mmCIF file of the N, C-alpha and C atoms, coordinates in Angstrom:
data_MODEL
# 
_entry.id   MODEL 
# 
loop_
_atom_site.group_PDB 
_atom_site.id 
_atom_site.type_symbol 
_atom_site.label_atom_id 
_atom_site.label_alt_id 
_atom_site.label_comp_id 
_atom_site.label_asym_id 
_atom_site.label_entity_id 
_atom_site.label_seq_id 
_atom_site.pdbx_PDB_ins_code 
_atom_site.Cartn_x 
_atom_site.Cartn_y 
_atom_site.Cartn_z 
_atom_site.occupancy 
_atom_site.B_iso_or_equiv 
_atom_site.pdbx_formal_charge 
_atom_site.auth_seq_id 
_atom_site.auth_comp_id 
_atom_site.auth_asym_id 
_atom_site.auth_atom_id 
_atom_site.pdbx_PDB_model_num 
ATOM 1   N N  . SER A 1 1  ? 15.443 11.318 9.831   1.00 0.00 ? 1  SER A N  1 
ATOM 2   C CA . SER A 1 1  ? 14.236 10.497 9.863   1.00 0.00 ? 1  SER A CA 1 
ATOM 3   C C  . SER A 1 1  ? 12.998 11.386 9.879   1.00 0.00 ? 1  SER A C  1 
ATOM 4   N N  . GLY A 1 2  ? 12.807 12.100 8.798   1.00 0.00 ? 2  GLY A N  1 
ATOM 5   C CA . GLY A 1 2  ? 11.631 12.941 8.680   1.00 0.00 ? 2  GLY A CA 1 
ATOM 6   C C  . GLY A 1 2  ? 11.653 14.187 9.516   1.00 0.00 ? 2  GLY A C  1 
ATOM 7   N N  . LEU A 1 3  ? 12.851 14.746 9.747   1.00 0.00 ? 3  LEU A N  1 
ATOM 8   C CA . LEU A 1 3  ? 12.982 15.974 10.540  1.00 0.00 ? 3  LEU A CA 1 
ATOM 9   C C  . LEU A 1 3  ? 13.097 17.187 9.628   1.00 0.00 ? 3  LEU A C  1 
ATOM 10  N N  . TYR A 1 4  ? 12.394 18.250 9.994   1.00 0.00 ? 4  TYR A N  1 
ATOM 11  C CA . TYR A 1 4  ? 12.393 19.472 9.199   1.00 0.00 ? 4  TYR A CA 1 
ATOM 12  C C  . TYR A 1 4  ? 12.571 20.680 10.108  1.00 0.00 ? 4  TYR A C  1 
ATOM 13  N N  . PRO A 1 5  ? 13.180 21.741 9.589   1.00 0.00 ? 5  PRO A N  1 
ATOM 14  C CA . PRO A 1 5  ? 13.422 22.937 10.405  1.00 0.00 ? 5  PRO A CA 1 
ATOM 15  C C  . PRO A 1 5  ? 12.124 23.704 10.665  1.00 0.00 ? 5  PRO A C  1 
ATOM 16  N N  . PRO A 1 6  ? 12.156 24.610 11.639  1.00 0.00 ? 6  PRO A N  1 
ATOM 17  C CA . PRO A 1 6  ? 10.967 25.414 11.941  1.00 0.00 ? 6  PRO A CA 1 
ATOM 18  C C  . PRO A 1 6  ? 10.441 26.198 10.735  1.00 0.00 ? 6  PRO A C  1 
ATOM 19  N N  . SER A 1 7  ? 11.298 26.473 9.775   1.00 0.00 ? 7  SER A N  1 
ATOM 20  C CA . SER A 1 7  ? 10.892 27.275 8.609   1.00 0.00 ? 7  SER A CA 1 
ATOM 21  C C  . SER A 1 7  ? 9.812  26.613 7.761   1.00 0.00 ? 7  SER A C  1 
ATOM 22  N N  . ILE A 1 8  ? 9.584  25.307 7.923   1.00 0.00 ? 8  ILE A N  1 
ATOM 23  C CA . ILE A 1 8  ? 8.524  24.696 7.107   1.00 0.00 ? 8  ILE A CA 1 
ATOM 24  C C  . ILE A 1 8  ? 7.150  25.229 7.487   1.00 0.00 ? 8  ILE A C  1 
ATOM 25  N N  . LYS A 1 9  ? 7.048  25.830 8.659   1.00 0.00 ? 9  LYS A N  1 
ATOM 26  C CA . LYS A 1 9  ? 5.759  26.374 9.100   1.00 0.00 ? 9  LYS A CA 1 
ATOM 27  C C  . LYS A 1 9  ? 5.216  27.397 8.108   1.00 0.00 ? 9  LYS A C  1 
ATOM 28  N N  . SER A 1 10 ? 6.101  28.132 7.458   1.00 0.00 ? 10 SER A N  1 
ATOM 29  C CA . SER A 1 10 ? 5.662  29.128 6.480   1.00 0.00 ? 10 SER A CA 1 
ATOM 30  C C  . SER A 1 10 ? 5.476  28.527 5.087   1.00 0.00 ? 10 SER A C  1 
ATOM 31  N N  . GLU A 1 11 ? 5.882  27.285 4.900   1.00 0.00 ? 11 GLU A N  1 
ATOM 32  C CA . GLU A 1 11 ? 5.832  26.661 3.575   1.00 0.00 ? 11 GLU A CA 1 
ATOM 33  C C  . GLU A 1 11 ? 4.785  25.554 3.455   1.00 0.00 ? 11 GLU A C  1 
ATOM 34  N N  . VAL A 1 12 ? 4.336  25.026 4.582   1.00 0.00 ? 12 VAL A N  1 
ATOM 35  C CA . VAL A 1 12 ? 3.397  23.903 4.586   1.00 0.00 ? 12 VAL A CA 1 
ATOM 36  C C  . VAL A 1 12 ? 2.069  24.380 5.164   1.00 0.00 ? 12 VAL A C  1 
ATOM 37  N N  . PRO A 1 13 ? 0.954  24.080 4.500   1.00 0.00 ? 13 PRO A N  1 
ATOM 38  C CA . PRO A 1 13 ? -0.348 24.492 5.033   1.00 0.00 ? 13 PRO A CA 1 
ATOM 39  C C  . PRO A 1 13 ? -0.565 23.971 6.458   1.00 0.00 ? 13 PRO A C  1 
ATOM 40  N N  . GLN A 1 14 ? -1.227 24.767 7.269   1.00 0.00 ? 14 GLN A N  1 
ATOM 41  C CA . GLN A 1 14 ? -1.441 24.435 8.679   1.00 0.00 ? 14 GLN A CA 1 
ATOM 42  C C  . GLN A 1 14 ? -2.140 23.091 8.858   1.00 0.00 ? 14 GLN A C  1 
ATOM 43  N N  . ASP A 1 15 ? -3.126 22.787 8.016   1.00 0.00 ? 15 ASP A N  1 
ATOM 44  C CA . ASP A 1 15 ? -3.822 21.505 8.176   1.00 0.00 ? 15 ASP A CA 1 
ATOM 45  C C  . ASP A 1 15 ? -2.892 20.323 7.919   1.00 0.00 ? 15 ASP A C  1 
ATOM 46  N N  . TYR A 1 16 ? -1.911 20.471 7.009   1.00 0.00 ? 16 TYR A N  1 
ATOM 47  C CA . TYR A 1 16 ? -0.919 19.410 6.783   1.00 0.00 ? 16 TYR A CA 1 
ATOM 48  C C  . TYR A 1 16 ? 0.017  19.293 7.980   1.00 0.00 ? 16 TYR A C  1 
ATOM 49  N N  . LEU A 1 17 ? 0.428  20.450 8.514   1.00 0.00 ? 17 LEU A N  1 
ATOM 50  C CA . LEU A 1 17 ? 1.309  20.421 9.687   1.00 0.00 ? 17 LEU A CA 1 
ATOM 51  C C  . LEU A 1 17 ? 0.644  19.684 10.843  1.00 0.00 ? 17 LEU A C  1 
ATOM 52  N N  . SER A 1 18 ? -0.597 19.994 11.103  1.00 0.00 ? 18 SER A N  1 
ATOM 53  C CA . SER A 1 18 ? -1.273 19.372 12.246  1.00 0.00 ? 18 SER A CA 1 
ATOM 54  C C  . SER A 1 18 ? -1.601 17.902 11.991  1.00 0.00 ? 18 SER A C  1 
ATOM 55  N N  . ARG A 1 19 ? -1.812 17.536 10.745  1.00 0.00 ? 19 ARG A N  1 
ATOM 56  C CA . ARG A 1 19 ? -2.181 16.162 10.429  1.00 0.00 ? 19 ARG A CA 1 
ATOM 57  C C  . ARG A 1 19 ? -0.971 15.236 10.278  1.00 0.00 ? 19 ARG A C  1 
ATOM 58  N N  . TYR A 1 20 ? 0.110  15.739 9.679   1.00 0.00 ? 20 TYR A N  1 
ATOM 59  C CA . TYR A 1 20 ? 1.223  14.867 9.298   1.00 0.00 ? 20 TYR A CA 1 
ATOM 60  C C  . TYR A 1 20 ? 2.534  15.118 10.046  1.00 0.00 ? 20 TYR A C  1 
ATOM 61  N N  . PHE A 1 21 ? 2.581  16.125 10.925  1.00 0.00 ? 21 PHE A N  1 
ATOM 62  C CA . PHE A 1 21 ? 3.820  16.474 11.621  1.00 0.00 ? 21 PHE A CA 1 
ATOM 63  C C  . PHE A 1 21 ? 3.576  16.644 13.110  1.00 0.00 ? 21 PHE A C  1 
ATOM 64  N N  . ASN A 1 22 ? 4.622  16.396 13.877  1.00 0.00 ? 22 ASN A N  1 
ATOM 65  C CA . ASN A 1 22 ? 4.648  16.722 15.302  1.00 0.00 ? 22 ASN A CA 1 
ATOM 66  C C  . ASN A 1 22 ? 5.694  17.808 15.504  1.00 0.00 ? 22 ASN A C  1 
ATOM 67  N N  . GLN A 1 23 ? 5.316  18.858 16.232  1.00 0.00 ? 23 GLN A N  1 
ATOM 68  C CA . GLN A 1 23 ? 6.278  19.912 16.534  1.00 0.00 ? 23 GLN A CA 1 
ATOM 69  C C  . GLN A 1 23 ? 7.098  19.481 17.744  1.00 0.00 ? 23 GLN A C  1 
ATOM 70  N N  . LEU A 1 24 ? 8.418  19.592 17.632  1.00 0.00 ? 24 LEU A N  1 
ATOM 71  C CA . LEU A 1 24 ? 9.320  19.163 18.695  1.00 0.00 ? 24 LEU A CA 1 
ATOM 72  C C  . LEU A 1 24 ? 9.694  20.325 19.597  1.00 0.00 ? 24 LEU A C  1 
ATOM 73  N N  . PHE A 1 25 ? 10.366 20.031 20.703  1.00 0.00 ? 25 PHE A N  1 
ATOM 74  C CA . PHE A 1 25 ? 10.705 21.041 21.713  1.00 0.00 ? 25 PHE A CA 1 
ATOM 75  C C  . PHE A 1 25 ? 11.535 22.191 21.159  1.00 0.00 ? 25 PHE A C  1 
ATOM 76  N N  . ASP A 1 26 ? 12.323 21.946 20.118  1.00 0.00 ? 26 ASP A N  1 
ATOM 77  C CA . ASP A 1 26 ? 13.156 23.011 19.540  1.00 0.00 ? 26 ASP A CA 1 
ATOM 78  C C  . ASP A 1 26 ? 12.457 23.710 18.372  1.00 0.00 ? 26 ASP A C  1 
ATOM 79  N N  . ASN A 1 27 ? 11.141 23.504 18.246  1.00 0.00 ? 27 ASN A N  1 
ATOM 80  C CA . ASN A 1 27 ? 10.291 24.076 17.196  1.00 0.00 ? 27 ASN A CA 1 
ATOM 81  C C  . ASN A 1 27 ? 10.523 23.476 15.821  1.00 0.00 ? 27 ASN A C  1 
ATOM 82  N N  . SER A 1 28 ? 11.364 22.449 15.715  1.00 0.00 ? 28 SER A N  1 
ATOM 83  C CA . SER A 1 28 ? 11.478 21.728 14.453  1.00 0.00 ? 28 SER A CA 1 
ATOM 84  C C  . SER A 1 28 ? 10.257 20.812 14.333  1.00 0.00 ? 28 SER A C  1 
ATOM 85  N N  . TYR A 1 29 ? 10.114 20.179 13.192  1.00 0.00 ? 29 TYR A N  1 
ATOM 86  C CA . TYR A 1 29 ? 8.970  19.309 12.949  1.00 0.00 ? 29 TYR A CA 1 
ATOM 87  C C  . TYR A 1 29 ? 9.456  17.930 12.539  1.00 0.00 ? 29 TYR A C  1 
ATOM 88  N N  . GLN A 1 30 ? 8.702  16.916 12.960  1.00 0.00 ? 30 GLN A N  1 
ATOM 89  C CA . GLN A 1 30 ? 8.992  15.551 12.556  1.00 0.00 ? 30 GLN A CA 1 
ATOM 90  C C  . GLN A 1 30 ? 7.720  14.943 11.991  1.00 0.00 ? 30 GLN A C  1 
ATOM 91  N N  . VAL A 1 31 ? 7.877  14.218 10.894  1.00 0.00 ? 31 VAL A N  1 
ATOM 92  C CA . VAL A 1 31 ? 6.748  13.525 10.292  1.00 0.00 ? 31 VAL A CA 1 
ATOM 93  C C  . VAL A 1 31 ? 6.191  12.539 11.319  1.00 0.00 ? 31 VAL A C  1 
ATOM 94  N N  . THR A 1 32 ? 4.868  12.400 11.369  1.00 0.00 ? 32 THR A N  1 
ATOM 95  C CA . THR A 1 32 ? 4.243  11.507 12.348  1.00 0.00 ? 32 THR A CA 1 
ATOM 96  C C  . THR A 1 32 ? 4.730  10.072 12.181  1.00 0.00 ? 32 THR A C  1 
ATOM 97  N N  . LYS A 1 33 ? 4.702  9.336  13.266  1.00 0.00 ? 33 LYS A N  1 
ATOM 98  C CA . LYS A 1 33 ? 5.172  7.949  13.256  1.00 0.00 ? 33 LYS A CA 1 
ATOM 99  C C  . LYS A 1 33 ? 4.389  7.112  12.246  1.00 0.00 ? 33 LYS A C  1 
ATOM 100 N N  . GLN A 1 34 ? 3.093  7.338  12.165  1.00 0.00 ? 34 GLN A N  1 
ATOM 101 C CA . GLN A 1 34 ? 2.255  6.587  11.224  1.00 0.00 ? 34 GLN A CA 1 
ATOM 102 C C  . GLN A 1 34 ? 2.732  6.800  9.785   1.00 0.00 ? 34 GLN A C  1 
ATOM 103 N N  . LEU A 1 35 ? 3.033  8.033  9.423   1.00 0.00 ? 35 LEU A N  1 
ATOM 104 C CA . LEU A 1 35 ? 3.498  8.320  8.069   1.00 0.00 ? 35 LEU A CA 1 
ATOM 105 C C  . LEU A 1 35 ? 4.927  7.824  7.864   1.00 0.00 ? 35 LEU A C  1 
ATOM 106 N N  . ARG A 1 36 ? 5.788  7.996  8.872   1.00 0.00 ? 36 ARG A N  1 
ATOM 107 C CA . ARG A 1 36 ? 7.178  7.519  8.762   1.00 0.00 ? 36 ARG A CA 1 
ATOM 108 C C  . ARG A 1 36 ? 7.240  6.019  8.521   1.00 0.00 ? 36 ARG A C  1 
ATOM 109 N N  . SER A 1 37 ? 6.296  5.276  9.062   1.00 0.00 ? 37 SER A N  1 
ATOM 110 C CA . SER A 1 37 ? 6.306  3.821  8.884   1.00 0.00 ? 37 SER A CA 1 
ATOM 111 C C  . SER A 1 37 ? 6.059  3.413  7.434   1.00 0.00 ? 37 SER A C  1 
ATOM 112 N N  . MET A 1 38 ? 5.552  4.338  6.624   1.00 0.00 ? 38 MET A N  1 
ATOM 113 C CA . MET A 1 38 ? 5.279  4.044  5.214   1.00 0.00 ? 38 MET A CA 1 
ATOM 114 C C  . MET A 1 38 ? 6.303  4.661  4.270   1.00 0.00 ? 38 MET A C  1 
ATOM 115 N N  . VAL A 1 39 ? 7.310  5.339  4.834   1.00 0.00 ? 39 VAL A N  1 
ATOM 116 C CA . VAL A 1 39 ? 8.258  6.106  4.024   1.00 0.00 ? 39 VAL A CA 1 
ATOM 117 C C  . VAL A 1 39 ? 9.681  5.661  4.332   1.00 0.00 ? 39 VAL A C  1 
ATOM 118 N N  . VAL A 1 40 ? 10.528 5.641  3.295   1.00 0.00 ? 40 VAL A N  1 
ATOM 119 C CA . VAL A 1 40 ? 11.958 5.401  3.489   1.00 0.00 ? 40 VAL A CA 1 
ATOM 120 C C  . VAL A 1 40 ? 12.658 6.748  3.399   1.00 0.00 ? 40 VAL A C  1 
ATOM 121 N N  . PHE A 1 41 ? 13.260 7.185  4.501   1.00 0.00 ? 41 PHE A N  1 
ATOM 122 C CA . PHE A 1 41 ? 14.086 8.385  4.510   1.00 0.00 ? 41 PHE A CA 1 
ATOM 123 C C  . PHE A 1 41 ? 15.525 7.895  4.510   1.00 0.00 ? 41 PHE A C  1 
ATOM 124 N N  . ALA A 1 42 ? 16.267 8.208  3.445   1.00 0.00 ? 42 ALA A N  1 
ATOM 125 C CA . ALA A 1 42 ? 17.626 7.663  3.362   1.00 0.00 ? 42 ALA A CA 1 
ATOM 126 C C  . ALA A 1 42 ? 18.523 8.558  2.534   1.00 0.00 ? 42 ALA A C  1 
ATOM 127 N N  . THR A 1 43 ? 19.795 8.563  2.907   1.00 0.00 ? 43 THR A N  1 
ATOM 128 C CA . THR A 1 43 ? 20.815 9.171  2.064   1.00 0.00 ? 43 THR A CA 1 
ATOM 129 C C  . THR A 1 43 ? 21.270 8.083  1.108   1.00 0.00 ? 43 THR A C  1 
ATOM 130 N N  . HIS A 1 44 ? 21.380 8.431  -0.162  1.00 0.00 ? 44 HIS A N  1 
ATOM 131 C CA . HIS A 1 44 ? 21.662 7.416  -1.175  1.00 0.00 ? 44 HIS A CA 1 
ATOM 132 C C  . HIS A 1 44 ? 22.535 8.027  -2.256  1.00 0.00 ? 44 HIS A C  1 
ATOM 133 N N  . ASN A 1 45 ? 23.658 7.400  -2.564  1.00 0.00 ? 45 ASN A N  1 
ATOM 134 C CA . ASN A 1 45 ? 24.510 7.854  -3.660  1.00 0.00 ? 45 ASN A CA 1 
ATOM 135 C C  . ASN A 1 45 ? 23.914 7.323  -4.957  1.00 0.00 ? 45 ASN A C  1 
ATOM 136 N N  . LEU A 1 46 ? 23.337 8.212  -5.746  1.00 0.00 ? 46 LEU A N  1 
ATOM 137 C CA . LEU A 1 46 ? 22.618 7.798  -6.948  1.00 0.00 ? 46 LEU A CA 1 
ATOM 138 C C  . LEU A 1 46 ? 23.513 7.189  -8.016  1.00 0.00 ? 46 LEU A C  1 
ATOM 139 N N  . ILE A 1 47 ? 24.799 7.499  -7.981  1.00 0.00 ? 47 ILE A N  1 
ATOM 140 C CA . ILE A 1 47 ? 25.725 6.998  -8.997  1.00 0.00 ? 47 ILE A CA 1 
ATOM 141 C C  . ILE A 1 47 ? 26.319 5.648  -8.596  1.00 0.00 ? 47 ILE A C  1 
ATOM 142 N N  . GLN A 1 48 ? 26.609 5.455  -7.319  1.00 0.00 ? 48 GLN A N  1 
ATOM 143 C CA . GLN A 1 48 ? 27.340 4.264  -6.886  1.00 0.00 ? 48 GLN A CA 1 
ATOM 144 C C  . GLN A 1 48 ? 26.487 3.198  -6.206  1.00 0.00 ? 48 GLN A C  1 
ATOM 145 N N  . ASP A 1 49 ? 25.480 3.593  -5.442  1.00 0.00 ? 49 ASP A N  1 
ATOM 146 C CA . ASP A 1 49 ? 24.693 2.616  -4.687  1.00 0.00 ? 49 ASP A CA 1 
ATOM 147 C C  . ASP A 1 49 ? 23.691 1.912  -5.597  1.00 0.00 ? 49 ASP A C  1 
ATOM 148 N N  . PRO A 1 50 ? 23.406 0.633  -5.318  1.00 0.00 ? 50 PRO A N  1 
ATOM 149 C CA . PRO A 1 50 ? 22.372 -0.038 -6.106  1.00 0.00 ? 50 PRO A CA 1 
ATOM 150 C C  . PRO A 1 50 ? 21.022 0.626  -5.848  1.00 0.00 ? 50 PRO A C  1 
ATOM 151 N N  . PRO A 1 51 ? 20.141 0.616  -6.841  1.00 0.00 ? 51 PRO A N  1 
ATOM 152 C CA . PRO A 1 51 ? 18.858 1.308  -6.674  1.00 0.00 ? 51 PRO A CA 1 
ATOM 153 C C  . PRO A 1 51 ? 17.937 0.583  -5.699  1.00 0.00 ? 51 PRO A C  1 
ATOM 154 N N  . PHE A 1 52 ? 17.092 1.370  -5.053  1.00 0.00 ? 52 PHE A N  1 
ATOM 155 C CA . PHE A 1 52 ? 16.007 0.796  -4.272  1.00 0.00 ? 52 PHE A CA 1 
ATOM 156 C C  . PHE A 1 52 ? 15.003 0.197  -5.254  1.00 0.00 ? 52 PHE A C  1 
ATOM 157 N N  . SER A 1 53 ? 14.138 -0.669 -4.768  1.00 0.00 ? 53 SER A N  1 
ATOM 158 C CA . SER A 1 53 ? 13.083 -1.204 -5.634  1.00 0.00 ? 53 SER A CA 1 
ATOM 159 C C  . SER A 1 53 ? 11.730 -0.993 -4.963  1.00 0.00 ? 53 SER A C  1 
ATOM 160 N N  . ASN A 1 54 ? 10.692 -1.143 -5.752  1.00 0.00 ? 54 ASN A N  1 
ATOM 161 C CA . ASN A 1 54 ? 9.307  -1.019 -5.278  1.00 0.00 ? 54 ASN A CA 1 
ATOM 162 C C  . ASN A 1 54 ? 9.006  0.345  -4.672  1.00 0.00 ? 54 ASN A C  1 
ATOM 163 N N  . MET A 1 55 ? 9.497  1.397  -5.293  1.00 0.00 ? 55 MET A N  1 
ATOM 164 C CA . MET A 1 55 ? 9.240  2.757  -4.830  1.00 0.00 ? 55 MET A CA 1 
ATOM 165 C C  . MET A 1 55 ? 8.036  3.328  -5.582  1.00 0.00 ? 55 MET A C  1 
ATOM 166 N N  . ASP A 1 56 ? 7.171  4.021  -4.868  1.00 0.00 ? 56 ASP A N  1 
ATOM 167 C CA . ASP A 1 56 ? 6.040  4.697  -5.490  1.00 0.00 ? 56 ASP A CA 1 
ATOM 168 C C  . ASP A 1 56 ? 6.405  6.118  -5.895  1.00 0.00 ? 56 ASP A C  1 
ATOM 169 N N  . VAL A 1 57 ? 7.229  6.780  -5.083  1.00 0.00 ? 57 VAL A N  1 
ATOM 170 C CA . VAL A 1 57 ? 7.653  8.153  -5.345  1.00 0.00 ? 57 VAL A CA 1 
ATOM 171 C C  . VAL A 1 57 ? 9.130  8.270  -5.003  1.00 0.00 ? 57 VAL A C  1 
ATOM 172 N N  . VAL A 1 58 ? 9.878  8.926  -5.882  1.00 0.00 ? 58 VAL A N  1 
ATOM 173 C CA . VAL A 1 58 ? 11.282 9.227  -5.615  1.00 0.00 ? 58 VAL A CA 1 
ATOM 174 C C  . VAL A 1 58 ? 11.426 10.737 -5.704  1.00 0.00 ? 58 VAL A C  1 
ATOM 175 N N  . SER A 1 59 ? 11.907 11.367 -4.652  1.00 0.00 ? 59 SER A N  1 
ATOM 176 C CA . SER A 1 59 ? 12.069 12.818 -4.633  1.00 0.00 ? 59 SER A CA 1 
ATOM 177 C C  . SER A 1 59 ? 13.545 13.171 -4.519  1.00 0.00 ? 59 SER A C  1 
ATOM 178 N N  . CYS A 1 60 ? 14.059 13.746 -5.578  1.00 0.00 ? 60 CYS A N  1 
ATOM 179 C CA . CYS A 1 60 ? 15.456 14.203 -5.608  1.00 0.00 ? 60 CYS A CA 1 
ATOM 180 C C  . CYS A 1 60 ? 15.459 15.589 -6.236  1.00 0.00 ? 60 CYS A C  1 
ATOM 181 N N  . ARG A 1 61 ? 14.937 16.528 -5.528  1.00 0.00 ? 61 ARG A N  1 
ATOM 182 C CA . ARG A 1 61 ? 14.728 17.877 -6.027  1.00 0.00 ? 61 ARG A CA 1 
ATOM 183 C C  . ARG A 1 61 ? 16.017 18.494 -6.566  1.00 0.00 ? 61 ARG A C  1 
ATOM 184 N N  . ASN A 1 62 ? 15.983 18.939 -7.818  1.00 0.00 ? 62 ASN A N  1 
ATOM 185 C CA . ASN A 1 62 ? 17.089 19.627 -8.494  1.00 0.00 ? 62 ASN A CA 1 
ATOM 186 C C  . ASN A 1 62 ? 18.362 18.800 -8.612  1.00 0.00 ? 62 ASN A C  1 
ATOM 187 N N  . THR A 1 63 ? 18.272 17.507 -8.487  1.00 0.00 ? 63 THR A N  1 
ATOM 188 C CA . THR A 1 63 ? 19.469 16.667 -8.505  1.00 0.00 ? 63 THR A CA 1 
ATOM 189 C C  . THR A 1 63 ? 20.095 16.578 -9.889  1.00 0.00 ? 63 THR A C  1 
ATOM 190 N N  . LEU A 1 64 ? 19.312 16.318 -10.895 1.00 0.00 ? 64 LEU A N  1 
ATOM 191 C CA . LEU A 1 64 ? 19.859 16.040 -12.224 1.00 0.00 ? 64 LEU A CA 1 
ATOM 192 C C  . LEU A 1 64 ? 20.611 17.217 -12.832 1.00 0.00 ? 64 LEU A C  1 
ATOM 193 N N  . ILE A 1 65 ? 20.285 18.444 -12.455 1.00 0.00 ? 65 ILE A N  1 
ATOM 194 C CA . ILE A 1 65 ? 20.955 19.601 -13.056 1.00 0.00 ? 65 ILE A CA 1 
ATOM 195 C C  . ILE A 1 65 ? 22.426 19.669 -12.688 1.00 0.00 ? 65 ILE A C  1 
ATOM 196 N N  . TYR A 1 66 ? 22.827 18.965 -11.638 1.00 0.00 ? 66 TYR A N  1 
ATOM 197 C CA . TYR A 1 66 ? 24.221 18.984 -11.205 1.00 0.00 ? 66 TYR A CA 1 
ATOM 198 C C  . TYR A 1 66 ? 25.045 17.843 -11.803 1.00 0.00 ? 66 TYR A C  1 
ATOM 199 N N  . LEU A 1 67 ? 24.422 16.993 -12.597 1.00 0.00 ? 67 LEU A N  1 
ATOM 200 C CA . LEU A 1 67 ? 25.111 15.838 -13.166 1.00 0.00 ? 67 LEU A CA 1 
ATOM 201 C C  . LEU A 1 67 ? 25.351 16.019 -14.658 1.00 0.00 ? 67 LEU A C  1 
ATOM 202 N N  . GLN A 1 68 ? 26.423 15.427 -15.150 1.00 0.00 ? 68 GLN A N  1 
ATOM 203 C CA . GLN A 1 68 ? 26.689 15.394 -16.585 1.00 0.00 ? 68 GLN A CA 1 
ATOM 204 C C  . GLN A 1 68 ? 25.744 14.372 -17.223 1.00 0.00 ? 68 GLN A C  1 
ATOM 205 N N  . ASN A 1 69 ? 25.593 14.468 -18.553 1.00 0.00 ? 69 ASN A N  1 
ATOM 206 C CA . ASN A 1 69 ? 24.636 13.634 -19.269 1.00 0.00 ? 69 ASN A CA 1 
ATOM 207 C C  . ASN A 1 69 ? 24.791 12.131 -18.999 1.00 0.00 ? 69 ASN A C  1 
ATOM 208 N N  . PRO A 1 70 ? 25.996 11.545 -19.044 1.00 0.00 ? 70 PRO A N  1 
ATOM 209 C CA . PRO A 1 70 ? 26.089 10.098 -18.771 1.00 0.00 ? 70 PRO A CA 1 
ATOM 210 C C  . PRO A 1 70 ? 25.571 9.724  -17.374 1.00 0.00 ? 70 PRO A C  1 
ATOM 211 N N  . ALA A 1 71 ? 25.871 10.542 -16.391 1.00 0.00 ? 71 ALA A N  1 
ATOM 212 C CA . ALA A 1 71 ? 25.389 10.277 -15.036 1.00 0.00 ? 71 ALA A CA 1 
ATOM 213 C C  . ALA A 1 71 ? 23.876 10.460 -14.960 1.00 0.00 ? 71 ALA A C  1 
ATOM 214 N N  . GLN A 1 72 ? 23.344 11.455 -15.667 1.00 0.00 ? 72 GLN A N  1 
ATOM 215 C CA . GLN A 1 72 ? 21.892 11.651 -15.700 1.00 0.00 ? 72 GLN A CA 1 
ATOM 216 C C  . GLN A 1 72 ? 21.200 10.410 -16.260 1.00 0.00 ? 72 GLN A C  1 
ATOM 217 N N  . GLN A 1 73 ? 21.756 9.858  -17.336 1.00 0.00 ? 73 GLN A N  1 
ATOM 218 C CA . GLN A 1 73 ? 21.177 8.659  -17.955 1.00 0.00 ? 73 GLN A CA 1 
ATOM 219 C C  . GLN A 1 73 ? 21.174 7.485  -16.974 1.00 0.00 ? 73 GLN A C  1 
ATOM 220 N N  . LYS A 1 74 ? 22.277 7.314  -16.253 1.00 0.00 ? 74 LYS A N  1 
ATOM 221 C CA . LYS A 1 74 ? 22.385 6.226  -15.284 1.00 0.00 ? 74 LYS A CA 1 
ATOM 222 C C  . LYS A 1 74 ? 21.369 6.398  -14.157 1.00 0.00 ? 74 LYS A C  1 
ATOM 223 N N  . VAL A 1 75 ? 21.268 7.615  -13.643 1.00 0.00 ? 75 VAL A N  1 
ATOM 224 C CA . VAL A 1 75 ? 20.327 7.886  -12.558 1.00 0.00 ? 75 VAL A CA 1 
ATOM 225 C C  . VAL A 1 75 ? 18.888 7.667  -13.025 1.00 0.00 ? 75 VAL A C  1 
ATOM 226 N N  . MET A 1 76 ? 18.566 8.109  -14.218 1.00 0.00 ? 76 MET A N  1 
ATOM 227 C CA . MET A 1 76 ? 17.205 7.919  -14.733 1.00 0.00 ? 76 MET A CA 1 
ATOM 228 C C  . MET A 1 76 ? 16.883 6.434  -14.894 1.00 0.00 ? 76 MET A C  1 
ATOM 229 N N  . ALA A 1 77 ? 17.865 5.638  -15.299 1.00 0.00 ? 77 ALA A N  1 
ATOM 230 C CA . ALA A 1 77 ? 17.648 4.187  -15.395 1.00 0.00 ? 77 ALA A CA 1 
ATOM 231 C C  . ALA A 1 77 ? 17.368 3.602  -14.008 1.00 0.00 ? 77 ALA A C  1 
ATOM 232 N N  . PHE A 1 78 ? 18.098 4.083  -12.997 1.00 0.00 ? 78 PHE A N  1 
ATOM 233 C CA . PHE A 1 78 ? 17.851 3.627  -11.628 1.00 0.00 ? 78 PHE A CA 1 
ATOM 234 C C  . PHE A 1 78 ? 16.454 4.036  -11.164 1.00 0.00 ? 78 PHE A C  1 
ATOM 235 N N  . PHE A 1 79 ? 16.058 5.274  -11.469 1.00 0.00 ? 79 PHE A N  1 
ATOM 236 C CA . PHE A 1 79 ? 14.715 5.726  -11.095 1.00 0.00 ? 79 PHE A CA 1 
ATOM 237 C C  . PHE A 1 79 ? 13.658 4.841  -11.754 1.00 0.00 ? 79 PHE A C  1 
ATOM 238 N N  . HIS A 1 80 ? 13.878 4.525  -13.025 1.00 0.00 ? 80 HIS A N  1 
ATOM 239 C CA . HIS A 1 80 ? 12.927 3.681  -13.750 1.00 0.00 ? 80 HIS A CA 1 
ATOM 240 C C  . HIS A 1 80 ? 12.818 2.311  -13.084 1.00 0.00 ? 80 HIS A C  1 
ATOM 241 N N  . PHE A 1 81 ? 13.948 1.766  -12.662 1.00 0.00 ? 81 PHE A N  1 
ATOM 242 C CA . PHE A 1 81 ? 13.960 0.469  -11.978 1.00 0.00 ? 81 PHE A CA 1 
ATOM 243 C C  . PHE A 1 81 ? 13.198 0.530  -10.657 1.00 0.00 ? 81 PHE A C  1 
ATOM 244 N N  . ALA A 1 82 ? 13.378 1.644  -9.942  1.00 0.00 ? 82 ALA A N  1 
ATOM 245 C CA . ALA A 1 82 ? 12.755 1.775  -8.618  1.00 0.00 ? 82 ALA A CA 1 
ATOM 246 C C  . ALA A 1 82 ? 11.246 1.812  -8.742  1.00 0.00 ? 82 ALA A C  1 
# 
């Protein structure tokens, strides 16, 4: 639910960290409650699960490179639907 390791500190600008994240006791970071209320954090099987709808942004970094062409086509159709 919007949890990130301490290593994001070197990857995310400080003003974003202070504005959009809370640092937890173990030095990990969690997205602020206000931002989490506007975001769906979910594990989703892109091939088998029905697509989400009404999405503004879908982030699946480097996902398509691991799929064969027929699966890529199916996933892209789901993204288009979302």
